[in-house]
MITI-397165 format. One record per residue (C-alpha): x, y, z. Coordinates in steps of 0.05 Angstrom, whole numbers, plus 5000, padded with zeros to 4 digits. Example, Ala and Ser with C-alpha at 12.3 -4.5 7.8 and 13.67 -1.06 7.14 Angstrom:
MITI-397165
u: 5246	v: 4910	w: 5156
u: 5273	v: 4979	w: 5143
END
This chain:
MITI-397165
u: 5167	v: 5056	w: 4086
u: 5216	v: 5053	w: 4144
u: 5190	v: 5044	w: 4216
u: 5171	v: 5106	w: 4252
u: 5226	v: 5118	w: 4305
u: 5176	v: 5156	w: 4347
u: 5126	v: 5100	w: 4350
u: 5117	v: 5075	w: 4422
u: 5087	v: 5007	w: 4433
u: 5031	v: 5012	w: 4483
u: 5035	v: 4959	w: 4536
u: 4973	v: 4961	w: 4580
u: 4984	v: 4961	w: 4655
u: 4958	v: 4900	w: 4692
u: 4923	v: 4909	w: 4759
u: 4982	v: 4872	w: 4790
u: 5032	v: 4923	w: 4762
u: 4992	v: 4981	w: 4789
u: 4981	v: 4948	w: 4855
u: 5055	v: 4931	w: 4863
u: 5075	v: 5001	w: 4844
u: 5025	v: 5032	w: 4893
u: 5049	v: 4987	w: 4949
u: 5121	v: 5007	w: 4936
u: 5103	v: 5080	w: 4937
u: 5062	v: 5075	w: 5002
u: 5116	v: 5034	w: 5037
u: 5167	v: 5087	w: 5022
u: 5127	v: 5141	w: 5057
u: 5154	v: 5116	w: 5125
u: 5213	v: 5076	w: 5150
u: 5200	v: 5005	w: 5178
u: 5206	v: 5034	w: 5249
u: 5155	v: 5088	w: 5233
u: 5106	v: 5038	w: 5203
u: 5114	v: 4997	w: 5266
u: 5099	v: 5058	w: 5310
u: 5037	v: 5076	w: 5267
u: 5012	v: 5004	w: 5272
u: 5021	v: 5004	w: 5348
u: 4988	v: 5071	w: 5355
u: 4928	v: 5048	w: 5316
u: 4925	v: 4985	w: 5359
u: 4923	v: 5029	w: 5422
u: 4860	v: 5061	w: 5395
u: 4826	v: 4995	w: 5415
u: 4837	v: 5015	w: 5487
u: 4798	v: 5077	w: 5475
u: 4723	v: 5068	w: 5480
u: 4712	v: 5126	w: 5433
u: 4742	v: 5090	w: 5372
u: 4704	v: 5039	w: 5333
u: 4741	v: 4972	w: 5330
u: 4722	v: 4960	w: 5259
u: 4758	v: 5021	w: 5237
u: 4820	v: 5002	w: 5277
u: 4821	v: 4934	w: 5246
u: 4809	v: 4962	w: 5176
u: 4870	v: 5006	w: 5183
u: 4913	v: 4950	w: 5209
u: 4889	v: 4904	w: 5152
u: 4911	v: 4958	w: 5102
u: 4980	v: 4962	w: 5134
u: 4986	v: 4886	w: 5133
u: 4966	v: 4887	w: 5057
u: 5022	v: 4936	w: 5042
u: 5073	v: 4889	w: 5069
u: 5041	v: 4824	w: 5047
u: 5092	v: 4793	w: 4997
u: 5044	v: 4742	w: 4970
u: 4995	v: 4794	w: 4941
END
């Protein structure tokens, strides 16, 4: 019997593949200049007593993770 030409070999996605794709998509939402501005605005929230520092640092850590080339 000849091989089925419509047979697709399933290659499972690895967490690294999914993570890399997600990072790429999120990075492309804004230009580098816009990401810098967002990062700075978030940092200025530390000057405001109404904002919880843990939330500010959490947001900044997520931005760092998007641009971390080692992970």
